N, C-alpha and C positions, 0 to 999 in steps of 0.2 A: 237595567237591561233584562229583557226576558230570556229565559233559557229553557231548553228541553233536555231532560235526562232520559236516555233510551237504554233499556236493558234487554239484551238478546237472550234467547232460551238457554244458551250455554253459560250464562252468568256474566258475560262481558258487558261493560257499560260504556256509553259514549255521551258526551255533553255537547250541545250545540247552542251557541249564542245567537239570539234572534234580534234583528234590527228592524224597526218600523220603516215602512216604505219599500220593503222587499217581500216578494212572494216566494214561499218555500214549498217545493214539491217533495213529498215524502214517498219513497217507494224503493223497489228492488233494482230498477234500471240504473245504468251507469250515469245517465244524465240527470238523475234526481238531485235536488239540492241537499236533501238529507237521505243518504243511501242506507237502506237496511237490507243486507244480503241474507234474507230468509225467504224460503220458498212460499210460506204462507202469506207473505206480503206481496201485493200486486206490483206490477212494474211501476205504475203511477198510482199509488194507493190513496193518498190524501193531500190536501193543500192547506197551508197555514199562511195567514195574511193578517196584517194589522189594519183595522178600519173602525171608524166611529168610536175611537178610544178604547177598543178591546182587540184582543187577538182572536181570530175566528178560524176554526178548524172545519174543513169541508171534506167529506168522503167523495172520492172521484169514482164512484160506481165500482168499488173494489170487489173482488170475488168473495172475500171472507169477512168484509165489513170492518167497521171501526166502532169501538166502545169508548165512551167518556163517562167516568164514574159508574161503570158497569151497565150503562144504558146505550143501545145502538143509536147512532146519530147520522144525519146527512150533512147538516151544517149547524154549528153551535158556537157560542162565545165561550171562551175558556176562562175559568176562574183561577186565581193563583192556588197552586196545590192540586190541580185537577189530575186525576189518574186516567191514562189513555191506554187502550189496547188495540194494536194493529194486527189484523189477521188472526186473532184469538191466541197468538203466541208471543208477541213482542209487547212488553210493558213499557210505558213511558210516563213521565211526570212533567207537568208544565209549571214553571215558576216565573213570577213577574216581580222583580225586585222593587223595593221602595226607592225613593229618589236617591240619586248618586251619593255615595258616602254614608248612607244609612246602614243599619245593621242587617238589612235584607230580611226583615221578618216576613214570613209567608202568611197567606190567608189562614193557614191551619196552625200558625204559631211556631213552626219550625224555622230555625235560622240556617244560614249557610253552613255553619260549623256542624249543626245537627245533621244536615244532609250529607256532608262530607264523611261524618262518622258512620252513618248508615251505609254509605257506598263502600266503606272499607270493611264492613262487617262480614261480607261473604268470604273475604280472604282471611280475616281474623278468626271466623268460626272454624275454618279448616285448620288453622294453627292451634286453636283450642282443642279440637279433636285429636290432633297429632300429639300434643303435650299430654293429654289425658291417657292416650293409648300407650304411653310409656309405662303406665302402671296398670291400667284397666284394659283387658283384652275383650274386644267385641262390645256388646251392649250399646251400639251406636244410637238406637232409637231412644233408649233411656237417657243417655247423655244429652241428646238434643232436647228431650222433653224437660229435663232438669234445667237446662239453659233457658228454655222458653219461660218456665216458671220464674226464674231469677230475673230475667229481663222484664217480665210483666209485673214484678213486684209482689208475687204471690208466695204461697207455701206449698210444699209437696209432701205426700204420704207414700213412702216406699214400702211395698209389700213383696216379700219373697222368702224363699227357704233359707235356712242358716247357711253361712259360708258362701253367699253370692256376692261378696265384696261390696255390700251396701255402704258400710262405714268407710271403707277405703275410697270408694267413689266420691263420697261427700268431701272427705279431707283433700282429695286430689283436686276436685273442682274449686274448692276454696282457695287452694294455693295458686292455681292458674289464674283465678280472677282477683287475686290480691285481697282476699277477705280474711279477717280474723276468724278462726274456727275453734269451737268448743263442743265437747261431747258430754252428754249426761246419760248414764245408764239408768233407765227407769226400773225401779224395784218396788215391791209392795210396801216397804217401810219408808219410801221417799216422801219428804214433806214439801209443801209449796215453797217454804223459805229456802229449801236446798236449791231451788232453781232461781227464785227472784232475788234472794239475798235477805239479810236480816239486820236489825239494829242491835248494837251491843252497848253496854254501859261502860264508859271509860272514866277513870279517875285521873285528874291532872295533879301530880304531886307538887307542882309549883303553886297553883292557886287553891289547891285542896277542894276543887269543885268537881262534880260529876256531870257528865253529859252523854247523850246518846250519839253514836256514830254509825252511819249506814255502811255495811259491808256488801258490796255488789256480788250477786250470784253469777253463775255461768251464762244466764240469759243476756248479760251485757256483752254482746259480741256481734259479729256480722252474720255468721252462719252457725246456727245451733242445731246439732244433731240430737234429736230426742230418740234415743235407741230403745226399741221395744216399748213404745208408748202405752201399749195396752196391758202392760204388767204393773201399772201403778194405779192406785184408787182414783175415782173421779175427782176428788178434791184437788189432788195434785195435777191431774190432767187439765182441770179448769184454770189452773194458775197460768197456763199459756194463752188463754183466750184473749185477755186484754192486750198482751204483748203482740199477738199475731194480728189483731184487728186495729188497735190504736197505736201500736209502736211505742208503748210506754208501760211502765210498771208502777203500781201504787202499793206502798208499804206504809202502814200506819196512816198518817194524815198527809204524807208527802208523795208526790208523783214524780217519777224520774223518767225522762225521755231517753229512748234507746238510740244509739248512733245509727245513722243510715250508711249503707243498706243493711236491713235486717231481714233474715230469711230463716224459717224453720223447716227442717227436713226431718220428718219423723219416720221411723221404721216399725214394721209390724211383722211378726212371724205368723204365717197362716195356719200353722199346726200347733199342737199342744195348747188348746184353748182352756184347759182346766185351770181354774184359779186365776184367770185373767179378767180384765175389765174392759170389754169392748167399748170403743169410743162412741159417745152419744151422737145421734144424727146431727145435732146442732154444732158439735165440734168437728165432725167429719166435713160438714159444709164449709168450714173455714179453710179447708185445704183446697187449693185450686186444682191440683192434679192428684189422682190416685194412680201411682206408677207400679206396674207389675213387673218385677225382675224375674225373668224366666231362666231356665237352665241354659248354659252356653251350648253352641253347636259343637259337634265332635272335634273338628279341627281347632276350634277356639279352646276347648277344654284341654286338648293336648298341649297347646301353647301355654296355657295357664300353669299346668303341672310342670312343664319344662322350665318356665321362667321363675316360678316361685321356689324351686328346689336348687337354684343356683345363686351365686352372688349377683346382686343387682347393682349396676353402676349408674344407670340413667335416672335422672331426677327431673320431674316436670318443672318448667319455667313459667314465670308470670307472663301473660299475653296482654291483658289490659289492666289498667289501673282502677282503683276504687272510684276515683273521680269520673273516669270514662264510663264505668258501670252505672253510676248515678245519672249521668247524662243520657245513657241509653234508656234507662227506666223513664226518664222525663220525655224522651222522644216518642216512646210507645204511646204515651198519653196524648201527644200532639198529632200523631198521624190520623188523618180523617178516614172514616170508613163510610162507604156508600150505603144508602138505604137498602140496596140489593143484598148486601152481605148481612146487615143487621136483621133484615126480614127473614133470611134463611136461618140465622142463629136462633131467633125467637121461635120460628116455626119448629125447629128441632126440639127445643126445650118444652114447648107446649104439647108436642106430640108424645112426650113421656108420661103425661098425666092421664090416667084412665078416666077421670071425670070430664075431660075435654071431649066435646062431641066430634071433633075432627081427628082425634087420635086413632091410630090403626086398631083393628080388631085384636091383634096379638098383644098389644099393650093393655087393652082392657081385660084380656084373659090372664096375663101373667104378672101384671104390675099392681102392687097395692098402693104405693105413693110415688109420684113423679118428682122431677127436679123443680126447684124454686127459681125465682128471678135471678138469684146470684149466679146460677149456671149460665144464663145468657150473657151476663157481664163478663164472666171468666172465658166464655167461648170467644167473644170478640177481642178481649185483651190478649188471649193466647194466640189468636190468628194474627194480630198486629205484631206480637213478639216474634212469631215465626217469620213474618215478612222482614223484620229488622235483621234477624240473624242471617237471612239470605241476601241481605243488602238491597232490599226492595222497599219502596214507599207505597206500593200498590198492594192492597189487601183483597184477596179473592175468597170465594166460597170454598175453594180447595183448601185454604188455610184453616177454615172452620172445620172441615171434614177431618183434617189431621189432628185437631185438638179435641174432637168430640168424644172419643172413647175415654181418655184419662179424665176429662171434665165430668162426664155424665155417669160413669159406671158406679161410683160410690154415692151418687145422689138419687139413684133409683132403688126402690125397695121391691124386690120380687116377692110374690105371694107363694102360698103352699103349692099351687099348681105348677109353677115354674120349678120349684125345688124338687118336686116329685118326678119331674121329667128331666132333671139335670140341666136345666136352662139357666145360665148365669146372666147377670146384668150386662156383662161384656157382649154376650151373644145377642141380647136385646138391642144394644146400641148399634152393633154392626148391621143387624136387620133393619133397624130404623133408618140408617144412612142409605140403605138401598131402596127404602120405601118413600121417604120424604123427598120430593122433587125440589130442585133449586128454583127460585123465582125466575120468571121469564117476562116477556112483554105483556102478557095478559094481566100481570099483577100491578101494572102501572097505568 
């Protein structure tokens, strides 16, 4: 049986079962078959009908139009998993199940259970924020961005002044998400084997034989906090590369696979750079997000001082299980993204390169090197993760905009002209978002 999942602007969701042989009128009017009480939707906005073996959606000359997979339509056949927008405000997804009794695989690979889990995430995301708020005051954007990185299966780089609760934030998120947590304080004398683990020679008193046994290091966990990663030599920093990319560790001739999920959250102190080892560009590029932890607002700082100087009784509780987190990571990969969104993400990335003839003049003036292709991949993955966290299966260019700053700012190298004028890479990304237009009908 075919179904349509409708999500209103306030986050409420409704599901409608569709039967062949019936014509459904979608609109704001009370006599509509599928009533959507939103002003941006016309009284009789669109019609849905099964014909010639497919479900057809027809726009009924609505005032604000209908989009299917981000393209305006008058009448079109719907594919399973199609994303629909009515009146630019109401998102919907169309699903057509496999034959009765099947596992209901979608055209995009998502199952009924996947869709149900995504629908619950808007509520669960609020619960996650509330549990984290028992320990962390404010920092809502940072919490959401860390959640996006985890759901997308990436890694994050936290940059902020000392005492900004970066370590506490990581430990709290790990507890709420049912993840095993370990912390490594990076120092100049830290060795790679202190992270990955090492082989020791053991003597068996019974057989009088000697053998090597591998002792796992702290990297064998679900969430690894690499505290002050820029205070250890490049050799030790590089020991994380294989684990971050391949999710495994090689010691000697043996390769050990890390348990899923695996997530690295590294912190950096932006001051006191004397005697530190800045991360190479190749390793910075491995981090999906560069998260800047700023000072709290005045009222938030008052709450922090009050809460941390008294006895604390509240403890954050687990909201989702490790298995559900793995399922969410799989769902992010299954969600389809329209060419409209991918085109915008690629357009943003290419615009950061001063060598590109289409890049803006201010990029050619202030940028030495732009972002690579991995930036486009991370933009799309982050946009999909944001949609999942909000309980949506529809990914829009607005999701890409939200992810652009943390994805791009550490992948752009500003030149001397930018440094001399006090222009940061964050400023360049914000200006880029205002300059680069989203694709429209002319692009198709």
